[in-house]
C-alpha distance (Angstrom), angle and dihedral (degrees) to the residues before:
residue distance angle dihedral
M1 . . .
K2 3.77 . .
A3 3.80 133.9 .
V4 3.80 127.6 -167.0
I5 3.80 104.4 -159.5
Q6 3.79 124.5 -162.3
R7 3.79 123.6 -173.0
V8 3.80 105.6 -135.2
T9 3.79 141.8 -177.2
K10 3.81 87.4 -153.6
A11 3.79 139.8 -7.2
S12 3.78 136.9 176.9
V13 3.79 141.1 -177.7
L14 3.79 122.4 -139.3
V15 3.80 126.6 -165.8
N16 3.81 116.4 -171.6
G17 3.80 89.3 -9.2
E18 3.82 93.6 -56.2
I19 3.81 122.8 114.0
I20 3.79 107.1 -121.9
S21 3.79 97.9 171.6
S22 3.79 138.2 9.8
I23 3.79 141.6 170.7
G24 3.79 138.6 -169.4
N25 3.81 121.3 -145.4
G26 3.77 112.9 -0.1
L27 3.77 141.9 68.0
C28 3.78 132.3 -36.3
V29 3.80 106.5 -157.0
L30 3.79 127.4 -168.0
I31 3.82 109.3 -156.1
G32 3.80 124.1 -153.6
I33 3.80 119.8 -170.8
K34 3.78 121.2 -164.1
S35 3.77 126.8 -154.3
D36 3.81 97.1 -102.4
D37 3.81 98.7 43.6
T38 3.80 117.2 131.6
I39 3.80 137.3 -162.0
A40 3.82 87.2 -94.1
D41 3.83 88.8 61.1
A42 3.81 91.0 52.0
E43 3.81 91.2 48.9
Y44 3.81 91.6 48.6
I45 3.82 94.4 50.1
A46 3.83 93.0 43.8
E47 3.81 90.9 52.3
K48 3.82 92.4 48.2
I49 3.81 93.6 48.7
L50 3.78 93.3 51.1
K51 3.82 97.6 42.4
L52 3.81 100.8 37.1
K53 3.84 109.2 125.5
I54 3.79 96.7 -132.3
F55 3.83 102.9 133.6
D56 3.79 134.1 69.2
G57 3.80 115.4 -92.9
P58 3.82 126.1 -120.3
T59 3.83 91.5 -87.8
G60 3.81 92.7 47.9
K61 3.81 95.3 -99.8
R62 3.80 109.5 152.3
W63 3.80 122.6 -117.9
A64 3.81 92.3 11.8
S65 3.83 107.1 115.9
S66 3.78 137.2 55.2
V67 3.80 129.2 -143.6
M68 3.82 86.6 -99.9
D69 3.82 92.7 50.8
K70 3.81 89.6 53.5
D71 3.83 95.3 40.8
F72 3.82 88.7 -126.4
E73 3.82 128.9 152.8
V74 3.81 133.2 -102.8
L75 3.81 123.8 -145.4
C76 3.82 112.7 -164.8
I77 3.78 124.6 -165.1
S78 3.79 123.6 -173.5
Q79 3.81 110.0 -129.8
F80 3.81 118.2 177.7
T81 3.82 91.3 -178.0
L82 3.82 89.5 77.0
Y83 3.82 86.4 79.4
H84 3.78 97.9 52.7
V85 3.79 127.8 137.6
M86 3.79 121.3 -153.7
K87 3.80 115.6 -128.1
G88 3.77 100.4 -176.1
N89 3.78 102.5 -56.4
K90 3.80 94.1 -26.9
L91 3.78 124.1 96.6
D92 3.79 120.5 -129.0
F93 3.80 121.6 -167.8
H94 3.83 102.0 -170.9
R95 3.84 90.9 123.9
A96 3.83 91.9 59.2
M97 3.80 119.6 91.5
S98 3.82 114.2 -102.1
T99 3.80 114.6 -93.4
S100 3.81 94.8 -113.6
A101 3.82 93.9 50.9
A102 3.81 94.4 37.9
E103 3.80 94.9 56.5
S104 3.80 94.5 59.6
F105 3.82 90.9 39.9
Y106 3.82 90.4 52.1
K107 3.82 91.2 49.0
H108 3.80 88.9 51.8
F109 3.81 89.6 50.4
L110 3.83 90.5 52.7
S111 3.81 90.9 49.4
E112 3.81 88.7 50.6
L113 3.82 89.8 55.3
K114 3.80 91.0 47.3
Q115 3.82 92.0 49.9
K116 3.81 91.7 51.6
Y117 3.81 95.2 44.1
T118 3.80 141.2 17.2
P119 3.84 106.4 -53.3
E120 3.82 93.4 -143.7
R121 3.82 89.0 57.9
I122 3.83 92.7 60.8
K123 3.82 115.3 82.0
D124 3.78 132.3 169.2
G125 3.77 145.1 -173.8
K126 3.81 125.9 -116.5
F127 3.79 113.9 -73.7
G128 3.80 112.8 -119.8
A129 3.81 94.9 3.5
M130 3.78 127.0 123.7
M131 3.80 99.9 -107.1
N132 3.78 136.4 -174.1
V133 3.79 110.4 -145.6
Q134 3.77 117.2 -159.3
I135 3.78 117.8 -167.1
E136 3.74 138.6 173.0
N137 3.80 101.0 -153.3
N138 3.80 112.7 -148.1
G139 3.80 113.2 -141.8
P140 2.98 87.6 -8.9
V141 3.79 92.2 -90.7
T142 3.81 119.3 169.7
L143 3.81 124.0 164.0
E144 3.78 134.7 177.2
I145 3.79 124.0 -148.9
E146 3.77 129.5 179.1
S147 3.77 131.6 -168.9
P148 3.82 114.6 -107.2
I149 3.79 117.9 -80.2
K150 3.79 109.4 -102.6
D151 3.82 95.3 -144.6
N152 3.81 90.1 77.5
V153 3.79 94.8 51.7
E154 3.80 113.6 106.3
S155 3.76 116.9 -134.5
V156 3.76 118.0 -119.4
P157 3.82 114.4 -124.4
T158 3.80 114.3 -115.5
C-alpha cells in the first residue's frame, strides 16, 4: 500500500463539477492499493498518516506536530495509478488491486482512520469516479510512504 501525502491549507474533490468533499488545513492523501495488500498494510499506512510529524509545533518548531496534534482534517482519494508499470510508453496496472476488491479494502482503510482519529475529520472522494482534485499545497510539502515489503517478513513457526 502506498500513500502520497500533501500538507495543505485547503483541498477539495469535484465530481461532475460539483464539490463532494473539502477540507481546510490538513493532509490530502492519494492512496494506492496493490493486489497483495493486507489489513496490516492498511493499519500501518493509517497510523503513519495520522502520526506523521509534518506540521509546525505550538512553539513554531518545524516538523513537530501531526495532523492529530493540530486537530486538522484528512482528505483521502483512492488512486490505482500509483501502482502502475511502464511498458514502453503504455501504462499497465496489473500490480494494483482489482476494482471490486479495492473498493471494500479502501472503505476498510477509511474506517481504520476514523477509528484512530475523529471520524468527522476524515473525508474522501468518490471511489472509481473521475475526480478533479484541487489542492493548495502548504510548503510545498509532499511525502510518499509505503507499507513494508512482505518478502522480508519472517514466517512464524506453527
